[in-house]
C-alpha positions in Angstrom: -4.3 -13.7 34.4 -6.3 -10.8 35.6 -9.9 -11.1 36.8 -12.3 -8.3 37.7 -16.0 -8.0 38.4 -18.5 -5.3 37.3 -16.0 -4.1 34.8 -16.5 -1.0 32.6 -15.7 -1.7 29.0 -15.7 1.9 27.9 -12.0 2.0 27.0 -12.0 -1.5 25.5 -14.2 -0.7 22.5 -13.2 1.9 19.9 -16.8 3.1 19.5 -16.5 4.4 23.1 -19.7 2.9 24.3 -20.1 2.6 28.1 -21.2 -0.9 28.9 -20.3 -3.3 31.8 -19.7 -7.0 32.2 -20.2 -9.2 35.3 -16.8 -10.9 34.9 -13.7 -9.7 33.0 -10.6 -11.8 32.4 -7.4 -10.6 30.8 -5.2 -13.4 29.5 -1.5 -12.9 28.8 -0.4 -16.5 29.3 -2.3 -19.1 27.2 -1.4 -21.8 29.7 -4.1 -20.3 32.0 -6.9 -20.4 29.4 -8.2 -23.7 30.8 -8.9 -21.9 34.1 -11.5 -19.6 32.5 -15.1 -20.9 32.8 -16.2 -20.2 29.3 -19.9 -20.2 28.4 -22.1 -19.6 25.4 -22.3 -16.0 26.5 -18.6 -15.3 26.7 -17.3 -12.5 24.5 -13.7 -12.9 23.3 -12.2 -9.4 23.0 -9.2 -8.3 21.0 -8.7 -4.6 20.2 -12.5 -3.9 20.4 -12.4 -2.2 17.0 -15.1 -4.0 15.2 -18.0 -4.3 17.6 -20.9 -2.4 19.0 -21.8 -3.2 22.6 -25.6 -2.9 23.2 -26.0 -4.0 26.8 -24.5 -5.5 29.9 -22.4 -8.7 29.3 -22.0 -11.7 31.6 -18.4 -12.5 30.7 -15.6 -10.9 28.7 -12.2 -12.5 28.0 -9.5 -10.2 26.6 -6.8 -12.1 24.8 -3.5 -10.2 25.4 -0.7 -12.7 24.7 2.1 -10.9 22.8 5.0 -11.8 20.6 6.2 -12.1 17.0 8.6 -14.9 16.0 10.3 -15.9 12.8 9.7 -19.7 12.6 11.8 -20.4 9.5 13.0 -18.8 6.3 14.9 -19.3 3.1 15.9 -17.0 0.2 12.3 -16.7 -1.1 9.9 -16.8 1.9 9.6 -16.4 5.6 7.2 -17.9 8.1 6.2 -15.8 11.1 4.2 -16.6 14.1 2.3 -13.7 15.7 0.4 -14.1 18.9 -3.3 -13.0 19.2 -2.8 -10.0 21.5 -0.2 -8.4 19.2 -1.3 -5.2 17.6 -1.9 -5.8 13.9 -0.2 -2.6 12.7 2.9 -3.4 14.9 3.1 -6.7 13.0 2.8 -5.0 9.7 5.6 -2.6 10.7 7.8 -5.5 11.8 7.3 -7.1 8.3 8.1 -3.8 6.5 11.1 -3.1 8.6 12.5 -6.6 7.8 11.8 -6.4 4.1 9.1 -9.1 4.2 6.5 -8.5 1.5 2.7 -9.1 1.6 1.4 -7.3 4.7 2.1 -3.7 3.8 -1.4 -3.0 2.4 -2.9 -3.8 5.8 -1.1 -0.8 7.4 -2.9 1.1 10.1 -5.9 -1.2 10.3 -6.9 -1.1 14.0 -7.2 -4.3 16.0 -5.2 -7.3 17.0 -3.7 -10.3 15.3 -6.3 -12.6 16.9 -9.2 -10.7 15.3 -7.6 -10.6 11.9 -8.5 -14.1 10.6 -12.0 -14.0 12.2 -13.0 -11.1 10.1 -10.6 -11.8 7.3 -9.7 -8.1 7.5 -8.6 -6.4 4.3 -7.8 -3.1 2.6 -6.3 -1.7 -0.6 -6.7 -5.0 -2.6 -5.3 -7.3 0.1 -7.0 -9.6 2.6 -5.2 -11.2 5.5 -6.1 -14.6 4.1 -3.6 -13.9 1.4 -0.7 -14.2 3.9 -2.0 -16.6 6.5 -0.7 -20.2 6.5 -2.5 -21.5 9.6 -4.3 -20.5 12.8 -3.8 -21.9 16.2 -6.9 -21.8 18.5 -8.2 -23.1 21.8 -11.2 -25.4 21.4 -13.5 -24.4 24.2 -15.6 -27.6 24.1 -12.7 -30.0 24.0 -10.4 -27.7 26.1 -7.5 -28.4 23.7 -5.2 -26.3 21.4 -5.7 -27.0 17.7 -4.2 -25.8 14.4 -6.3 -25.2 11.3 -4.8 -24.7 7.8 -5.8 -21.7 5.8 -7.7 -24.0 3.3 -9.9 -25.1 6.1 -10.7 -21.6 7.4 -13.6 -20.9 4.9 -12.2 -17.5 4.2 -14.6 -15.2 2.4 -15.2 -11.5 2.1 -15.1 -10.3 5.8 -15.9 -13.9 6.9 -14.3 -17.1 8.1 -15.0 -20.4 9.9 -14.6 -18.5 13.1 -17.7 -16.5 12.4 -19.5 -19.7 11.3 -19.2 -23.2 12.7 -16.5 -22.2 15.2 -18.3 -19.1 16.4 -18.1 -19.0 20.2 -16.3 -22.4 20.1 -12.8 -21.2 19.4 -10.3 -18.7 20.8 -7.6 -17.6 18.4 -4.2 -17.9 20.2 -1.8 -17.2 17.3 -1.6 -16.9 13.6 1.1 -18.3 11.3 1.9 -16.1 8.3 3.9 -16.7 5.2 5.5 -13.8 3.4 7.7 -13.2 0.4 11.3 -12.0 0.6 11.2 -11.0 -3.0 9.7 -7.6 -4.1 6.0 -8.2 -4.8 3.4 -5.4 -4.6 -0.4 -5.2 -5.0 -1.0 -1.7 -6.3 -4.4 -2.4 -7.9 -6.2 -0.1 -5.6 -6.9 3.2 -7.5 -5.1 5.6 -5.2 -2.0 3.4 -5.0 -1.9 2.8 -8.7 -2.1 6.5 -9.4 0.5 7.4 -6.7 3.1 5.0 -8.0 2.4 5.5 -11.7 5.6 7.5 -12.1 7.7 6.1 -9.3 9.1 2.8 -8.2 7.5 1.4 -5.0 9.3 0.0 -2.0 7.9 -1.4 1.2 8.3 1.8 3.2 6.9 4.0 0.6 3.8 1.8 0.1 3.2 1.6 3.8 3.7 5.4 4.3 1.3 6.1 1.4 -1.4 3.9 2.8 -1.0 5.4 6.2 -1.3 8.9 4.7 -4.4 8.0 2.7 -6.1 6.3 5.7 -5.3 9.3 8.0 -6.8 11.7 5.5 -10.1 9.8 5.3 -10.5 7.9 8.6 -11.0 9.3 12.1 -8.7 8.4 15.0 -10.9 6.4 17.4 -8.9 7.9 20.3 -10.2 11.3 19.2 -13.7 10.4 18.0 -15.3 7.0 18.7 -15.8 4.7 15.7 -15.5 1.0 14.7 -14.0 1.5 11.3 -16.2 0.4 8.4 -19.7 -0.1 9.7 -20.9 -1.9 6.5 -19.5 -4.3 4.0 -19.3 -3.3 0.4 -22.4 -4.3 -1.5 -22.2 -7.3 -3.8 -24.8 -7.7 -6.6 -25.3 -10.1 -9.5 -25.0 -9.0 -13.1 -28.7 -8.5 -13.7 -29.0 -6.2 -10.7 -25.9 -4.2 -11.8 -27.3 -3.8 -15.3 -30.6 -2.4 -13.9 -28.7 -0.1 -11.5 -26.6 1.2 -14.4 -29.7 2.2 -16.3 -30.6 4.7 -13.5 -27.1 5.5 -12.2 -24.7 5.3 -15.1 -21.8 6.6 -13.0 -22.1 3.9 -10.3 -18.6 2.5 -9.5 -18.1 -1.3 -9.4 -15.5 -3.9 -9.8 -15.9 -7.6 -10.5 -14.9 -10.2 -7.9 -15.3 -13.9 -7.5 -18.3 -13.2 -5.3 -20.0 -10.9 -7.8 -20.0 -7.2 -8.7 -18.8 -5.2 -5.7 -20.2 -1.7 -5.3 -18.6 0.6 -2.7 -21.2 1.1 0.0 -19.6 4.5 0.8 -20.7 5.7 -2.6 -24.2 4.4 -2.0 -24.5 6.2 1.3 -22.9 9.4 0.0 -25.2 9.4 -3.1 -28.1 9.0 -0.8 -27.2 12.3 0.7 -26.1 11.0 4.1 -22.4 11.9 4.2 -22.0 14.1 7.2 -25.5 13.4 8.4 -26.0 13.6 12.2 -28.5 11.9 14.4 -28.5 12.8 18.1 -25.0 12.1 19.4 -23.8 10.0 16.4 -23.3 10.6 12.7 -21.9 9.6 9.3 -18.3 10.8 9.2 -18.0 13.8 6.8 -14.8 12.4 5.2 -15.9 8.7 4.7 -19.4 7.5 4.5 -18.7 4.0 5.7 -17.7 5.3 9.1 -20.3 6.0 11.8 -18.9 8.1 14.6 -19.7 8.8 18.3 -19.7 12.6 18.9 -19.6 12.0 22.6 -21.5 9.9 25.1 -23.6 8.2 22.5 -25.8 5.3 23.4 -25.7 2.1 21.3 -29.4 2.7 20.6 -28.6 5.9 18.8 -26.1 4.1 16.5 -28.7 1.5 15.7 -31.2 4.2 14.9 -28.8 5.9 12.6 -28.0 2.6 10.8 -31.7 2.0 10.2 -32.0 5.4 8.6 -29.1 4.7 6.3 -30.2 1.2 5.4 -33.8 2.3 4.6 -32.6 5.2 2.5 -30.2 3.0 0.5 -32.8 0.3 0.1 -35.4 2.8 -1.2 -32.9 4.4 -3.7 -31.0 1.4 -5.0 -32.9 -1.7 -3.9 -29.8 -2.8 -2.1 -30.0 -4.2 1.5 -26.8 -3.3 3.3 -24.9 -5.8 5.3 -23.2 -4.7 8.5 -19.5 -5.4 9.0 -19.6 -4.5 12.7 -20.4 -7.2 15.2 -23.4 -6.2 17.3 -23.1 -7.7 20.8 
């Protein structure tokens, strides 16, 4: 375990915000986790890809235990344990390389395995809950390691029990996945459906197509600071959708179990804010869900920009946007 004081977190958050913490711990061996004096103010850090730091922190713990293990398999399925510090995209690459089906749509999503179930990350018609069997975590209060089955994780759209009743009470240590060994693809996302309309998909071609699409739309945080999608997609009931369609008959939507989902990127772009710049931050000119740091931005500037966006969308559509980013 590594411990540092007065530590600069600039390179540990993909937004590229310079903030410090009083105490910083980097954990590579979970056996040492009981030595960390956790408090209600402790920030558990993975890849730093879905948070906005807004001030000095007291304590940060970076979970950096690595490893991917095949637990058991048969002719139909394989069970895999991936440790929290493992890079999510490296895990996806491992699955694709070994002809395990189910994770390929999550290609190139930034972040770590440990953060994936917390946020229930997803893309291109797949959420990580679809392939999770269970999650192992450290109970901070009881100082013990526990396992929780997927049915107990309260998974929802970009949500889970780890953002609810277990928030700041649990540290994800590993995730147990279950994947198929038989060809099964989810190509419902428009771009994928069109791309494979006249060709047969395989794992490598699906992964490479998703990577190509993501690279064409999303900025590399190593080149320009960003946290990925700043907002969740909007979900409205049928009455609200019907009223919106009267004014905006071209509004895109698709039905989900939660309600009618409207792409927030469309709302922001239609509001005329795609490419909009405010001081040192802006709305990315290739994807309106992405707010970017043009260099040395302060968190206050990002908050100001988000308020401009939210007020404009609320005025035009009567929709209150919900942030996907965690503001710390």
